C-alpha positions as CSV (number, residue, x, y, z in Angstrom):
1,M,-7.2,103.3,72.9
2,L,-6.9,100.4,76.2
3,I,-3.6,98.9,73.8
4,V,-2.7,101.9,72.6
5,K,-1.7,103.2,76.0
6,A,-0.8,100.2,76.9
7,F,1.9,99.9,74.9
8,A,2.7,103.9,75.8
9,G,2.6,102.1,79.4
10,G,5.4,99.8,78.7
11,V,7.8,102.5,76.6
12,I,7.7,104.5,79.6
13,L,8.4,101.8,81.7
14,A,11.1,100.4,79.9
15,T,12.3,104.2,79.5
16,G,12.8,104.4,83.1
17,L,14.0,101.3,83.8
18,V,16.0,100.1,81.5
19,H,17.3,103.7,79.8
20,I,17.5,106.2,82.0
21,I,18.2,104.6,85.8
22,P,21.0,102.4,84.9
23,D,22.7,106.2,83.4
24,A,22.0,107.6,86.7
25,F,23.8,104.8,88.7
26,E,26.6,104.8,86.3
27,K,26.7,109.0,87.0
28,L,26.8,108.3,90.9
29,G,29.0,105.3,91.2
30,S,32.2,107.1,88.9
31,D,35.1,107.0,89.8
32,C,35.7,110.4,89.9
33,L,33.2,110.9,92.9
34,P,34.8,110.0,96.5
35,E,34.2,107.0,97.8
36,V,32.4,108.2,100.8
37,P,29.6,108.6,100.3
38,W,28.5,108.2,96.6
39,G,30.5,104.5,97.1
40,K,28.5,103.8,99.9
41,F,24.9,104.5,99.6
42,P,23.2,103.4,96.0
43,F,22.1,107.1,95.9
44,A,20.7,106.5,91.8
45,G,17.8,104.1,93.4
46,F,17.1,106.2,96.6
47,V,16.5,109.5,94.7
48,A,13.9,107.9,91.9
49,M,11.8,106.0,94.7
50,M,11.7,109.8,96.8
51,F,11.0,110.8,93.3
52,A,8.2,108.3,92.9
53,I,6.6,108.9,96.6
54,A,6.9,112.9,95.5
55,T,5.2,112.7,92.5
56,L,2.0,110.2,94.2
57,S,2.3,113.1,97.1
58,M,1.7,115.6,94.8
59,E,-0.6,114.2,92.3
60,S,-2.8,113.3,95.2
61,L,-2.8,116.5,97.0
62,A,-3.3,118.1,94.0
63,M,-6.2,115.6,93.1
64,G,-7.8,116.6,96.8
65,F,-7.5,120.2,96.1
66,Y,-9.5,119.5,93.1
67,K,-12.2,117.6,94.4
68,R,-12.9,119.7,97.5
69,T,-13.5,123.5,95.4
70,V,-15.1,122.1,92.0
71,K,-11.8,124.3,90.6
72,P,-10.0,123.5,87.3
73,L,-7.0,120.7,87.3
74,M,-4.5,123.7,86.4
75,A,-2.4,122.8,89.6
76,A,-2.0,118.6,88.5
77,L,-2.2,119.1,85.2
78,T,0.7,122.0,84.9
79,F,2.6,119.1,87.1
80,H,2.0,116.3,85.1
81,Q,2.9,118.4,81.8
82,L,6.6,119.0,83.3
83,F,7.4,115.5,83.4
84,E,5.2,113.5,80.9
85,G,3.7,115.6,77.7
86,V,2.0,112.3,76.3
87,G,-0.1,111.6,79.3
88,L,-0.4,115.3,79.8
89,G,-1.9,115.7,76.2
90,G,-4.5,112.2,76.7
91,S,-5.7,114.2,80.2
92,I,-6.1,117.9,78.8
93,S,-8.3,116.2,76.3
94,Q,-10.2,113.9,78.4
95,A,-10.6,116.5,81.2
96,K,-13.6,118.7,78.8
97,L,-11.7,121.7,80.0
98,K,-13.1,125.4,78.8
99,M,-10.6,126.7,76.4
100,K,-8.6,129.3,78.4
101,S,-7.6,126.2,80.5
102,R,-6.5,124.7,77.5
103,V,-4.7,127.6,76.0
104,L,-2.5,128.4,79.4
105,M,-1.9,124.1,80.0
106,A,-0.2,124.5,76.2
107,V,1.6,127.5,76.7
108,F,3.2,126.2,80.0
109,F,3.8,122.9,77.7
110,S,5.3,124.6,75.0
111,I,7.8,127.0,77.3
112,T,9.0,124.0,79.2
113,A,11.5,122.5,76.7
114,P,13.1,126.0,75.2
115,I,13.6,127.1,79.0
116,G,15.3,123.6,80.0
117,I,17.5,124.4,76.6
118,G,18.8,127.6,77.3
119,I,19.3,127.4,80.8
120,G,21.5,123.8,79.5
121,M,23.3,126.4,76.5
122,G,23.6,129.1,79.5
123,I,25.6,126.5,81.4
124,S,27.6,124.7,78.7
125,N,30.8,126.6,78.5
126,H,31.4,125.6,82.4
127,Y,30.2,122.5,82.2
128,K,33.0,119.8,82.9
129,E,31.6,116.2,81.9
130,N,33.5,114.4,84.4
131,S,33.9,116.8,87.3
132,S,32.4,115.8,91.1
133,A,29.0,118.4,90.6
134,S,28.5,117.7,87.0
135,L,28.2,113.9,88.1
136,I,26.3,115.1,91.0
137,V,23.8,117.0,89.8
138,E,23.2,114.7,86.4
139,G,23.0,111.9,88.6
140,M,20.1,113.3,90.6
141,F,18.2,114.7,88.3
142,T,18.5,111.9,86.0
143,S,17.2,109.2,89.2
144,A,14.7,111.9,89.7
145,S,13.4,111.4,86.0
146,A,13.7,108.0,86.0
147,G,11.4,108.2,89.3
148,I,9.0,109.8,87.8
149,L,8.5,108.0,84.5
150,I,8.2,105.1,86.4
151,Y,5.6,106.1,88.8
152,M,3.6,107.3,85.9
153,A,4.3,104.4,83.5
154,L,3.1,102.3,86.2
155,V,0.6,104.3,88.3
156,D,-0.9,107.0,85.7
157,L,-0.9,104.6,82.8
158,L,-1.2,101.1,83.7
159,A,-2.7,101.1,87.2
160,T,-5.7,102.8,86.0
161,D,-6.4,100.4,83.2
162,F,-5.1,97.3,84.6
163,M,-6.8,97.3,87.9
164,G,-9.9,99.3,87.0
165,G,-13.2,98.7,85.4
166,K,-12.1,99.3,81.6
167,M,-9.8,96.2,82.0
168,L,-12.1,94.2,83.5
169,E,-14.9,94.8,81.5
170,S,-13.6,94.6,78.4
171,D,-13.6,91.4,76.2
172,F,-11.2,88.9,76.5
173,R,-9.4,89.8,73.1
174,V,-9.0,93.3,73.8
175,Q,-7.5,92.1,77.7
176,V,-5.1,89.8,76.0
177,G,-4.0,92.7,73.4
178,A,-3.7,94.9,75.6
179,Y,-1.4,92.4,77.7
180,A,0.5,92.0,74.5
181,S,1.1,95.6,73.5
182,L,2.1,96.1,76.9
183,F,4.6,93.7,76.6
184,L,5.6,95.0,72.9
185,G,6.0,98.4,74.1
186,A,8.3,97.5,76.9
187,T,10.2,94.9,74.6
188,S,10.6,97.1,72.2
189,M,11.9,100.4,74.5
190,S,13.9,97.8,76.1
191,L,15.8,96.5,72.8
192,L,16.5,100.3,71.7
193,A,19.1,100.1,74.5
194,L,21.2,97.3,72.3
195,V,21.7,100.3,69.5
196,V,21.8,103.2,71.7
């Protein structure tokens, strides 16, 4: 499991850093946008950083709420679900929650993509790819997504295992395998940038 999570962490990290954040910089640095303020400040990196910090804050507050009340992890897990399905699936299975909580989380996860697709279809007739508004909105959302993915990969998937007891207590071969898997995941996803 440690080796699989390391691979997933590498893939998610590369997705945020190699695939998504460059696209955000491209959108927010487009010549179609006014030089001031878009050409004077690295908004893509700033928004990614702010959303990584916001994710940390929300996750910390949700976990604090959970610990103070012994209530279900609904708020924290639903937040995760919006941004990272794989992370949510692992959290749900490890949390050993009641069936009602599992069903609610599955329902929320199931309706997120169709709602997003519906919104996209609804605005598609009015969408102009190189308009200032489209570039700014798409660049901001892309930056936010990259920040959240980078945070999730580093904190939720990798730091928990690599800096915690699981990795330190593991056999040396498992440790080497986990690091190799992390690099393989990150390299594999990075290489996809050459063909996409």
